[in-house]
C-alpha positions in Angstrom: 0.0 0.0 0.0 1.4 3.4 -0.9 2.1 5.9 2.0 -0.6 8.3 0.7 -3.2 5.5 0.9 -2.0 4.6 4.4 -2.5 8.1 5.5 -6.0 8.3 3.9 -7.0 5.0 5.6 -5.7 6.2 9.0 -7.7 9.4 8.7 -10.8 7.5 7.6 -10.7 5.0 10.5 -9.9 7.8 13.0 -13.0 9.7 11.8 -15.2 6.6 12.0 -13.9 5.9 15.5 -14.6 9.4 16.8 -18.1 9.5 15.4 -19.1 6.0 16.6 -17.4 6.2 20.0 -19.6 9.1 20.9 -22.8 7.3 19.9 -21.8 4.0 21.5 -20.7 5.7 24.6 -24.2 7.2 24.9 -25.6 3.6 24.7 -23.2 2.3 27.3 -24.2 5.0 29.7 -27.9 4.8 29.2 -28.4 1.0 29.2 -25.7 -1.3 30.6 -27.8 -4.5 30.2 -28.9 -4.1 26.6 -27.6 -6.5 23.9 -26.9 -4.4 20.8 -28.0 -6.0 17.6 -25.4 -5.2 14.9 -25.8 -6.2 11.2 -24.2 -5.4 7.9 -23.9 -6.5 4.3 -22.2 -9.9 3.9 -20.2 -8.8 0.9 -19.2 -5.1 0.7 -15.4 -5.4 0.9 -13.2 -4.0 2.3 -15.6 -2.3 4.7 -17.7 -5.3 5.7 -17.8 -8.9 4.5 -17.6 -12.5 5.5 -14.0 -13.8 5.3 -12.7 -17.2 4.3 -13.3 -18.5 7.8 -17.0 -17.6 7.6 -16.6 -14.7 10.1 -17.6 -11.1 9.8 -14.6 -9.0 8.8 -13.6 -5.7 7.3 -12.7 -2.1 8.4 -16.1 -1.4 9.9 -16.3 -4.7 11.7 -12.9 -4.5 13.3 -13.4 -1.0 14.4 -16.7 -1.7 15.9 -15.3 -4.7 17.9 -12.6 -2.5 19.3 -14.9 0.3 20.4 -17.4 -2.2 21.8 -14.6 -3.9 23.8 -13.4 -0.6 25.2 -17.0 0.3 26.2 -17.8 -3.2 27.5 -20.8 -3.4 25.2 -22.8 -6.6 24.8 -23.8 -7.3 21.2 -24.6 -9.8 18.5 -23.0 -9.3 15.1 -24.4 -10.8 11.9 -24.0 -10.2 8.2 -26.6 -11.0 5.6 -27.7 -10.1 2.1 -28.2 -6.4 1.7 -31.9 -6.8 0.7 -32.5 -8.6 4.0 -30.5 -6.2 6.1 -32.1 -3.2 4.5 -35.5 -4.6 5.3 -34.6 -5.1 8.9 -33.2 -1.6 9.0 -36.4 0.0 7.7 -38.4 -2.1 10.2 -36.1 -0.8 13.0 -35.1 -4.3 14.0 -31.4 -3.3 14.0 -29.6 -1.2 16.6 -26.5 -0.6 14.5 -25.9 -1.0 10.8 -22.3 -1.2 9.7 -22.5 1.0 6.6 -25.3 2.6 4.6 -25.4 5.2 1.8 -27.6 8.3 2.2 -30.3 9.1 -0.5 -33.3 11.3 -0.7 -35.7 8.4 -0.6 -34.0 6.8 2.4 -34.1 10.1 4.4 -37.9 9.8 4.3 -37.7 6.5 6.2 -34.5 6.8 8.3 -32.7 9.3 10.6 -29.1 9.5 9.5 -26.0 10.3 11.6 -22.8 11.9 10.5 -21.1 10.6 7.4 -17.5 9.5 7.6 -16.8 8.9 3.9 -18.0 9.7 0.4 -18.7 6.9 -2.1 -18.4 7.2 -5.9 -19.9 5.1 -8.6 -18.8 4.0 -12.1 -20.1 2.0 -15.0 -18.5 -1.4 -15.3 -18.7 -3.0 -18.8 -16.7 -5.2 -21.2 -13.5 -3.8 -22.5 -15.0 -3.2 -26.0 -17.9 -1.2 -24.6 -17.9 2.6 -25.0 -20.0 4.2 -22.3 -18.9 7.8 -21.3 -21.8 8.8 -19.1 -24.9 7.3 -17.4 -27.2 8.5 -20.2 -25.4 6.1 -22.6 -27.1 3.2 -20.7 -30.6 4.3 -21.8 -32.7 1.2 -22.4 -29.6 -1.0 -21.9 -29.5 -4.2 -19.8 -27.9 -2.8 -16.6 -26.9 -4.9 -13.6 -27.3 -3.4 -10.0 -27.2 -4.9 -6.6 -30.7 -5.6 -5.2 -31.7 -2.9 -2.8 -28.4 -1.0 -3.3 -28.3 2.8 -3.7 -27.8 2.4 -7.5 -30.9 0.1 -7.6 -33.0 3.0 -6.1 -31.2 5.6 -8.2 -31.7 3.9 -11.6 -35.2 2.8 -10.8 -36.2 6.4 -9.9 -34.4 7.8 -13.0 -36.4 5.8 -15.5 -33.2 5.4 -17.6 -34.0 1.8 -18.4 -36.6 -0.7 -17.6 -34.1 -3.5 -18.1 -32.6 -3.6 -14.6 -30.9 -6.9 -13.7 -30.8 -7.5 -9.9 -27.8 -9.3 -8.5 -27.5 -10.4 -4.9 -24.2 -8.6 -4.4 -21.6 -6.6 -6.3 -19.4 -9.6 -7.0 -22.3 -11.4 -8.7 -23.0 -8.2 -10.7 -19.4 -8.1 -11.9 -19.4 -11.8 -12.8 -22.4 -11.3 -15.0 -20.5 -8.6 -16.9 -17.4 -10.7 -17.0 -19.4 -13.4 -18.8 -20.8 -10.9 -21.3 -24.4 -11.6 -20.3 -25.5 -7.9 -20.0 -24.4 -4.5 -21.2 -23.1 -2.9 -18.0 -23.2 -2.8 -14.2 -23.4 0.4 -12.2 -21.6 -0.1 -8.9 -19.5 1.5 -6.1 -16.2 2.5 -7.7 -14.0 1.4 -4.8 -15.8 -1.9 -4.0 -15.9 -3.0 -7.7 -12.3 -2.1 -8.3 -11.3 -4.1 -5.2 -13.3 -7.1 -6.4 -11.9 -6.9 -10.0 -8.4 -6.9 -8.6 -8.9 -9.7 -6.1 -10.8 -12.0 -8.4 -8.8 -11.2 -11.6 -11.8 -10.2 -13.6 -9.9 -9.3 -16.8 -12.8 -8.6 -19.1 -14.1 -5.5 -17.3 -13.1 -1.9 -17.4 -14.5 1.0 -15.3 -16.0 4.0 -17.2 -17.3 7.2 -15.7 -21.0 7.3 -14.7 -20.9 11.1 -13.9 -22.8 10.5 -10.6 -22.2 12.8 -7.6 -20.5 11.2 -4.6 -22.8 10.0 -1.9 -22.2 10.1 1.9 -21.5 6.7 3.6 -22.0 6.2 7.4 -22.8 3.8 10.2 -26.4 3.9 11.2 -26.8 3.8 14.9 -30.6 3.7 15.5 -30.8 3.3 19.2 -28.4 6.2 19.9 -30.3 8.4 17.4 -33.6 7.6 19.2 -32.0 8.5 22.6 -30.7 11.8 21.3 -34.0 12.7 19.7 -36.0 11.7 22.8 -38.2 9.2 20.9 
């Protein structure tokens, strides 16, 4: 890893820690017997994912465990498909969600905390494809992760009625690698990481010209306590 990237990673994790420590400290002080239910996407590397041992892993997971240890918090930690986790989030069955993107439609249903990062998005297509902006995908067969920010975004945009729903971003990339659909629209960092790790050599990223989106931990119980609800 280059020194610049190490510095950026350190700043990112420090920011997450400061934000989440404040919220979790509030929980620890208000209820010492509660068992915090923590959930996250099972495949959103490198932030949160299930590792080769079948265990929750990633930046967000390790940081949460460290903070929870310092505050002596009791918790359960499970990762599942994003569609499942998102449903539980909307039904307020989760105390802490390890990572969610902010959108206009989601703010109608959820109260968000402070973002600690900004996520960007790209078009991922076969190397022979020429897509220079999102509008080039009009009426194309486009793969998105089910329930993901880009699923909402493209559905609301009306750009194409041919949305192909994948269970996770890796499955979306595999469909493009196999040449089954025109393109996928995914998180830039996550997709680039997966392409590199799994040697997907028939895919290239192309700009989608989408504004960056805030990314944060969703701490529902602390937000309720702070709002008095």
